[in-house]
Backbone as numpy.savetxt, mean C-alpha at the origin, in Angstrom:
# Nx Ny Nz CAx CAy CAz Cx Cy Cz
6.32 13.97 -31.02 7.27 13.03 -30.45 6.53 11.87 -29.81
6.83 10.60 -30.23 6.10 9.46 -29.73 6.52 9.05 -28.34
5.67 8.26 -27.69 6.00 7.77 -26.35 7.07 6.69 -26.46
7.99 6.67 -25.48 9.03 5.65 -25.46 8.43 4.32 -25.04
8.93 3.24 -25.61 8.43 1.90 -25.31 9.42 1.21 -24.39
8.96 0.64 -23.26 9.88 -0.05 -22.36 10.70 -1.09 -23.10
11.97 -1.20 -22.72 12.89 -2.11 -23.40 12.33 -3.53 -23.43
11.74 -3.98 -22.30 11.28 -5.37 -22.23 10.05 -5.65 -23.08
9.43 -4.59 -23.62 8.22 -4.77 -24.44 8.55 -4.93 -25.92
9.81 -4.81 -26.28 10.18 -4.89 -27.69 11.00 -6.14 -27.96
10.56 -6.96 -28.93 11.32 -8.14 -29.34 11.63 -9.09 -28.20
11.45 -10.38 -28.41 11.72 -11.40 -27.39 11.18 -10.97 -26.03
9.94 -10.48 -26.03 9.37 -9.86 -24.83 9.29 -10.83 -23.66
8.99 -12.11 -23.92 8.89 -13.07 -22.80 10.22 -13.25 -22.10
11.27 -13.40 -22.91 12.60 -13.56 -22.31 12.98 -12.30 -21.54
12.66 -11.14 -22.09 12.99 -9.89 -21.42 12.19 -9.72 -20.13
10.93 -10.16 -20.14 10.13 -10.09 -18.92 10.70 -10.99 -17.84
11.23 -12.16 -18.25 11.86 -13.05 -17.27 13.12 -12.41 -16.70
13.89 -11.76 -17.56 15.11 -11.09 -17.08 14.76 -9.96 -16.11
13.75 -9.17 -16.47 13.32 -8.09 -15.58 12.83 -8.65 -14.26
12.05 -9.74 -14.33 11.55 -10.36 -13.12 12.67 -10.86 -12.23
13.73 -11.39 -12.84 14.86 -11.88 -12.06 15.57 -10.73 -11.35
15.69 -9.61 -12.01 16.32 -8.43 -11.40 15.48 -7.90 -10.24
14.16 -7.85 -10.43 13.27 -7.38 -9.37 13.30 -8.34 -8.18
13.27 -9.65 -8.47 13.32 -10.64 -7.39 14.61 -10.53 -6.60
15.73 -10.36 -7.31 17.02 -10.21 -6.64 17.03 -8.95 -5.77
16.44 -7.89 -6.28 16.38 -6.63 -5.51 15.59 -6.82 -4.23
14.47 -7.52 -4.31 13.64 -7.74 -3.13 14.38 -8.57 -2.09
15.13 -9.56 -2.53 15.92 -10.37 -1.60 16.96 -9.50 -0.91
17.64 -8.67 -1.67 18.67 -7.79 -1.10 18.07 -6.80 -0.11
16.90 -6.25 -0.45 16.23 -5.33 0.47 15.86 -6.06 1.77
15.35 -7.28 1.65 14.98 -8.06 2.83 16.19 -8.37 3.70
17.36 -8.41 3.09 18.61 -8.65 3.83 19.15 -7.38 4.47
18.49 -6.26 4.23 18.89 -5.00 4.85 19.72 -4.09 3.97
19.89 -4.44 2.70 20.69 -3.63 1.79 19.84 -2.59 1.08
20.50 -1.60 0.51 19.88 -0.67 -0.42 20.54 -0.92 -1.76
20.06 -1.90 -2.50 20.80 -2.39 -3.67 20.87 -1.40 -4.82
22.01 -1.40 -5.48 22.19 -0.66 -6.72 21.82 -1.58 -7.88
21.80 -1.02 -9.07 21.55 -1.84 -10.26 22.63 -2.91 -10.38
23.88 -2.53 -10.09 24.97 -3.50 -10.15 24.79 -4.63 -9.14
24.32 -4.29 -7.92 24.08 -5.31 -6.89 23.03 -6.31 -7.35
21.93 -5.80 -7.90 20.86 -6.68 -8.37 21.34 -7.55 -9.52
22.11 -6.97 -10.42 22.63 -7.74 -11.55 23.53 -8.87 -11.07
24.40 -8.58 -10.10 25.30 -9.61 -9.59 24.52 -10.73 -8.91
23.51 -10.37 -8.10 22.73 -11.39 -7.40 21.92 -12.24 -8.39
21.45 -11.63 -9.47 20.64 -12.35 -10.46 21.49 -13.02 -11.53
22.81 -12.85 -11.44 23.74 -13.42 -12.45 23.41 -12.89 -13.85
23.21 -11.59 -13.92 22.91 -10.90 -15.17 23.97 -9.82 -15.35
24.38 -9.57 -16.56 25.42 -8.57 -16.79 24.93 -7.17 -16.43
25.87 -6.33 -15.99 25.52 -4.95 -15.64 24.94 -4.21 -16.84
25.51 -4.43 -18.00 25.03 -3.75 -19.21 23.58 -4.10 -19.48
23.25 -5.40 -19.35 21.86 -5.83 -19.56 20.95 -5.23 -18.51
21.37 -5.23 -17.25 20.53 -4.71 -16.16 20.19 -3.25 -16.38
21.14 -2.46 -16.86 20.88 -1.04 -17.07 19.92 -0.79 -18.23
19.72 -1.76 -19.10 18.72 -1.61 -20.15 17.31 -1.62 -19.56
17.16 -2.31 -18.44 15.85 -2.41 -17.78 15.67 -1.30 -16.75
16.72 -0.99 -16.03 16.64 0.00 -14.94 17.81 0.98 -15.09
17.54 2.17 -15.59 18.63 3.12 -15.85 19.30 3.68 -14.60
18.62 3.53 -13.45 19.22 4.04 -12.21 18.67 3.28 -11.01
19.26 3.52 -9.87 18.87 2.81 -8.65 17.43 3.09 -8.26
16.99 4.33 -8.39 15.62 4.68 -7.99 14.60 3.88 -8.79
14.81 3.76 -10.10 13.87 2.99 -10.93 13.83 1.54 -10.48
14.97 1.00 -10.11 15.03 -0.39 -9.64 14.28 -0.55 -8.32
14.50 0.35 -7.39 13.87 0.25 -6.07 12.36 0.43 -6.16
11.91 1.33 -7.01 10.47 1.52 -7.20 9.84 0.24 -7.77
10.54 -0.41 -8.71 10.02 -1.64 -9.32 9.91 -2.77 -8.31
10.70 -2.69 -7.24 10.68 -3.76 -6.23 9.47 -3.66 -5.30
8.72 -2.55 -5.39 7.51 -2.40 -4.57 6.51 -3.48 -4.98
5.86 -4.15 -4.00 4.91 -5.22 -4.34 3.76 -4.72 -5.21
3.42 -5.49 -6.23 2.36 -5.13 -7.16 1.10 -5.94 -6.84
0.04 -5.25 -6.47 -1.22 -5.90 -6.11 -2.32 -5.17 -6.85
-3.02 -5.88 -7.71 -3.96 -5.24 -8.63 -5.41 -5.29 -8.18
-5.75 -6.05 -7.13 -7.15 -6.18 -6.76 -7.78 -4.84 -6.40
-9.02 -4.66 -6.81 -9.76 -3.46 -6.42 -10.58 -3.72 -5.15
-10.67 -4.98 -4.73 -11.39 -5.33 -3.51 -10.68 -6.47 -2.82
-10.71 -6.46 -1.49 -10.12 -7.55 -0.70 -11.19 -8.31 0.07
-12.45 -8.13 -0.32 -13.56 -8.70 0.46 -13.93 -10.12 0.05
-13.45 -10.59 -1.08 -13.81 -11.93 -1.51 -15.18 -11.99 -2.15
-15.62 -13.21 -2.46 -16.87 -13.39 -3.19 -18.12 -13.28 -2.31
-17.97 -13.47 -1.00 -19.11 -13.39 -0.08 -18.78 -12.43 1.07
-18.75 -11.13 0.77 -18.37 -10.16 1.80 -19.42 -10.04 2.89
-19.02 -9.74 4.12 -20.00 -9.49 5.19 -20.77 -8.22 4.90
-21.90 -8.06 5.58 -22.74 -6.88 5.34 -22.41 -5.72 6.25
-22.07 -6.02 7.50 -21.84 -4.96 8.47 -20.51 -4.25 8.22
-20.50 -2.91 8.26 -19.27 -2.17 8.00 -18.09 -2.58 8.88
-18.36 -2.85 10.17 -17.26 -3.23 11.06 -16.63 -4.55 10.63
-17.47 -5.50 10.22 -16.96 -6.80 9.78 -16.23 -6.66 8.44
-16.75 -5.83 7.56 -16.09 -5.60 6.27 -14.73 -4.93 6.48
-14.70 -3.96 7.39 -13.43 -3.28 7.69 -12.43 -4.26 8.28
-12.89 -5.12 9.19 -12.00 -6.10 9.80 -11.40 -7.03 8.76
-12.23 -7.46 7.81 -11.75 -8.37 6.76 -10.69 -7.71 5.90
-10.94 -6.47 5.52 -9.98 -5.76 4.67 -8.70 -5.45 5.45
-8.84 -5.00 6.69 -7.65 -4.69 7.49 -6.77 -5.91 7.70
-7.39 -7.07 7.93 -6.61 -8.29 8.11 -5.70 -8.52 6.92
-6.24 -8.34 5.72 -5.45 -8.57 4.51 -4.45 -7.44 4.28
-4.87 -6.20 4.47 -3.96 -5.06 4.29 -2.76 -5.16 5.21
-3.00 -5.49 6.47 -1.91 -5.57 7.43 -1.04 -6.80 7.20
-1.63 -7.87 6.70 -0.81 -9.03 6.33 0.14 -8.66 5.20
-0.39 -7.99 4.18 0.43 -7.54 3.06 1.53 -6.60 3.55
1.17 -5.71 4.47 2.13 -4.74 4.98 3.28 -5.42 5.70
2.96 -6.34 6.60 4.01 -7.02 7.37 4.85 -7.93 6.49
4.21 -8.64 5.57 4.94 -9.57 4.71 5.86 -8.84 3.73
5.50 -7.62 3.36 6.30 -6.85 2.41 6.97 -5.65 3.08
7.17 -5.75 4.38 7.70 -4.61 5.13 9.00 -4.05 4.57
10.00 -4.87 4.23 11.26 -4.28 3.72 11.05 -3.44 2.46
10.27 -3.96 1.49 10.03 -3.21 0.27 9.22 -1.95 0.53
8.24 -2.06 1.44 7.41 -0.90 1.75 8.21 0.17 2.49
9.11 -0.25 3.37 9.99 0.71 4.03 10.86 1.44 3.00
11.36 0.68 2.04 12.18 1.29 1.00 11.36 2.30 0.19
10.13 1.93 -0.16 9.27 2.84 -0.92 8.94 4.08 -0.10
8.73 3.91 1.20 8.47 5.04 2.07 9.68 5.97 2.10
10.86 5.38 2.16 12.07 6.20 2.15 12.21 6.99 0.86
11.87 6.35 -0.27 11.90 7.07 -1.54 10.94 8.25 -1.52
9.77 8.04 -0.92 8.79 9.11 -0.82 9.34 10.26 0.01
9.97 9.94 1.14 10.52 10.97 2.01 11.69 11.70 1.36
12.36 11.02 0.44 13.49 11.63 -0.25 13.05 12.46 -1.45
11.71 12.46 -1.72 11.21 13.35 -2.75 10.92 12.72 -4.07
10.66 11.40 -4.12 10.27 10.78 -5.38 8.98 11.43 -5.88
8.89 11.61 -7.18 7.68 12.20 -7.75 6.53 11.22 -7.64
5.31 11.73 -7.76 4.13 10.87 -7.69 4.15 9.83 -8.80
4.66 10.20 -9.96 4.72 9.25 -11.06 5.71 8.13 -10.78
6.80 8.44 -10.06 7.82 7.44 -9.78 7.42 6.51 -8.64
6.70 7.06 -7.67 6.58 6.37 -6.40 5.29 5.56 -6.32
5.41 4.24 -6.46 4.24 3.38 -6.45 3.59 3.31 -5.08
4.30 3.74 -4.04 3.70 3.75 -2.71 2.44 4.61 -2.68
2.38 5.63 -3.55 1.28 6.59 -3.53 0.17 6.26 -4.53
0.03 5.01 -4.91 -1.03 4.66 -5.84 -2.41 4.63 -5.18
-2.45 4.64 -3.86 -3.72 4.70 -3.17 -4.52 3.41 -3.18
-3.82 2.28 -3.29 -4.56 1.01 -3.34 -5.31 0.76 -2.04
-4.68 1.04 -0.90 -5.35 0.82 0.38 -6.59 1.69 0.51
-6.53 2.91 -0.01 -7.69 3.80 0.01 -8.84 3.16 -0.77
-8.54 2.61 -1.93 -9.57 1.95 -2.75 -10.18 0.78 -2.00
-9.35 -0.02 -1.36 -9.85 -1.19 -0.62 -10.71 -0.77 0.57
-10.31 0.29 1.26 -11.08 0.75 2.41 -12.39 1.39 1.97
-12.38 2.12 0.88 -13.63 2.69 0.36 -14.61 1.58 -0.01
-14.10 0.52 -0.59 -14.94 -0.62 -0.93 -15.53 -1.25 0.33
-14.70 -1.39 1.36 -15.17 -2.00 2.60 -16.27 -1.18 3.27
-16.14 0.14 3.22 -17.06 1.01 3.95 -18.16 1.62 3.09
-18.28 1.16 1.85 -19.29 1.71 0.94 -20.72 1.60 1.48
-21.08 0.57 2.30 -22.45 0.55 2.83 -22.80 1.74 3.71
-21.79 2.51 4.13 -22.06 3.68 4.99 -22.55 4.89 4.21
-22.45 4.85 2.87 -22.94 5.97 2.07 -24.43 6.14 2.30
-24.83 7.32 2.58 -26.21 7.59 2.97 -26.24 7.92 4.44
-25.59 7.08 5.23 -25.42 7.40 6.65 -24.34 8.47 6.80
-23.30 8.37 5.98 -22.26 9.38 5.90 -22.30 10.00 4.51
-21.96 11.28 4.42 -21.84 11.91 3.10 -20.56 11.40 2.43
-20.43 11.68 1.14 -19.21 11.27 0.43 -17.98 11.89 1.06
-18.10 13.15 1.47 -16.96 13.84 2.10 -16.63 13.20 3.44
-17.65 12.88 4.23 -17.42 12.27 5.53 -16.81 10.87 5.39
-17.29 10.12 4.40 -16.74 8.78 4.18 -15.29 8.87 3.74
-14.99 9.81 2.85 -13.61 9.99 2.39 -12.70 10.35 3.56
-13.18 11.23 4.43 -12.39 11.64 5.60 -12.14 10.45 6.51
-13.15 9.61 6.70 -13.00 8.42 7.53 -11.99 7.46 6.93
-12.09 7.23 5.64 -11.15 6.32 4.96 -9.72 6.83 5.10
-9.53 8.13 4.92 -8.19 8.69 5.04 -7.67 8.58 6.47
-8.54 8.78 7.45 -8.13 8.66 8.84 -7.72 7.23 9.16
-8.49 6.26 8.66 -8.16 4.85 8.91 -6.85 4.50 8.22
-6.67 4.97 6.98 -5.40 4.68 6.29 -4.22 5.27 7.04
-4.39 6.44 7.64 -3.29 7.05 8.38 -2.95 6.27 9.65
-3.92 5.46 10.12 -3.72 4.68 11.35 -3.32 3.24 11.10
-3.34 2.81 9.83 -3.05 1.40 9.52 -2.28 1.32 8.21
-1.03 0.92 8.27 -0.21 0.83 7.07 1.26 0.85 7.45
2.11 1.04 6.47 3.55 0.98 6.73 4.02 2.11 7.63
3.45 3.32 7.48 3.91 4.44 8.28 3.68 4.21 9.78
2.44 3.89 10.22 2.25 3.60 11.64 2.99 2.34 12.10
3.15 1.36 11.20 3.91 0.17 11.58 5.35 0.54 11.92
5.96 1.41 11.12 7.32 1.86 11.38 7.39 2.56 12.73
6.45 3.47 13.00 6.48 4.20 14.27 6.27 3.25 15.45
5.30 2.38 15.35 4.99 1.49 16.47 6.15 0.55 16.79
6.79 0.02 15.76 7.88 -0.94 16.01 9.21 -0.25 16.32
9.52 0.83 15.60 10.83 1.47 15.75 10.87 2.47 16.90
9.78 3.19 17.11 9.77 4.24 18.14 9.11 3.74 19.42
7.89 3.20 19.29 7.19 2.71 20.49 7.76 1.39 20.99
8.43 0.66 20.10 9.10 -0.57 20.52 8.20 -1.76 20.75
7.02 -1.77 20.12 6.13 -2.92 20.30 6.44 -3.97 19.23
5.99 -5.19 19.46 6.18 -6.25 18.48 5.28 -6.00 17.27
5.56 -6.68 16.17 4.71 -6.53 15.00 3.31 -7.05 15.26
3.20 -8.11 16.05 1.88 -8.65 16.38 1.07 -7.61 17.16
1.71 -6.96 18.14 1.01 -5.94 18.91 0.71 -4.72 18.04
1.62 -4.38 17.14 1.38 -3.25 16.24 0.14 -3.50 15.39
-0.02 -4.71 14.91 -1.21 -5.06 14.11 -2.47 -4.91 14.96
-2.40 -5.36 16.21 -3.57 -5.23 17.09 -3.91 -3.76 17.34
-2.88 -2.93 17.55 -3.11 -1.51 17.81 -3.72 -0.84 16.57
-3.17 -1.12 15.40 -3.70 -0.51 14.18 -5.13 -0.94 13.92
-5.44 -2.20 14.17 -6.81 -2.69 13.98 -7.76 -2.01 14.95
-7.35 -1.91 16.22 -8.17 -1.26 17.24 -8.41 0.21 16.86
-7.36 0.89 16.42 -7.48 2.31 16.06 -8.47 2.49 14.92
-8.38 1.63 13.91 -9.27 1.74 12.76 -10.72 1.53 13.15
-10.97 0.53 13.97 -12.35 0.27 14.40 -12.86 1.39 15.30
-11.98 1.97 16.11 -12.38 3.10 16.96 -12.78 4.30 16.10
-12.03 4.55 15.03 -12.37 5.63 14.11 -13.71 5.38 13.44
-13.97 4.14 13.06 -15.25 3.80 12.45 -16.40 4.06 13.41
-16.26 3.60 14.66 -17.32 3.80 15.66 -17.55 5.29 15.91
-16.47 6.06 15.97 -16.60 7.50 16.21 -17.32 8.19 15.06
-17.00 7.79 13.83 -17.65 8.41 12.65 -19.14 8.09 12.62
-19.50 6.85 12.94 -20.92 6.47 12.95 -21.66 7.21 14.06
-21.04 7.28 15.25 -21.68 7.98 16.37 -21.86 9.46 16.05
-20.86 10.06 15.42 -20.94 11.48 15.05 -22.06 11.71 14.03
-22.18 10.80 13.07 -23.23 10.92 12.06 -24.61 10.82 12.71
-24.76 9.93 13.68 -26.04 9.78 14.37 -26.40 11.05 15.13
-25.41 11.66 15.79 -25.66 12.89 16.53 -26.09 14.03 15.58
-25.43 14.12 14.43 -25.77 15.15 13.45 -27.19 14.95 12.92
-27.54 13.71 12.64 -28.89 13.42 12.13 -29.94 13.74 13.18
-29.63 13.44 14.45 -30.57 13.74 15.53 -30.77 15.25 15.66
-29.69 16.02 15.56 -29.81 17.47 15.65 -30.64 18.02 14.48
-30.46 17.45 13.29 -31.23 17.91 12.14 -32.72 17.65 12.32
-33.04 16.45 12.84 -34.46 16.12 13.06 -35.09 17.05 14.09
-34.35 17.34 15.14 -34.87 18.23 16.17 -35.06 19.65 15.63
-34.10 20.08 14.77 -34.19 21.44 14.22 -35.33 21.57 13.24
-35.75 20.47 12.61 -36.82 20.53 11.60 -38.20 20.45 12.21
-38.28 20.19 13.49 -39.60 20.07 14.13 -40.24 21.45 14.31
């Protein structure tokens, strides 16, 4: 049995891509307005027939997942990245948190889909892009930290900076988004300092034990 081909990839593909893009754009606008749009809602906002819209998105979940921001970069450091891990982390966090705040409605929607049990294949929130960016930022620490220690650090930083902590800080703690960004940045740098200090203590103990 062959793999199914997306509707927009067959015949008049450019026109179909424009139609799909219009539906996704309409969905993002509706989400930003506080709605949880259906396929019919997106079709009406984009002035596209319901029948046509369902050819692209068979259900609401597929539509909402498609509205998640698509960012393909494997690095956020630019062409002349800083050398020091703290500076590299700061540069990446600035961009990650900007993306998070600017796309907050779509990211909240994707988080809700995750909490409602979307599969890993469906849910673009779980693509791990931030993990990739953070690993790139902290790669100079390899050698000072083991691969396992670096992975643990990256996961800890991701848990402290992103849509999930932003939701808690703004909705539960009641801080502004600007203050939330400052708190997440501070937390990430504190985790980095703690990991480096811990690695130094372990190395010192090893040297003493080998004497």
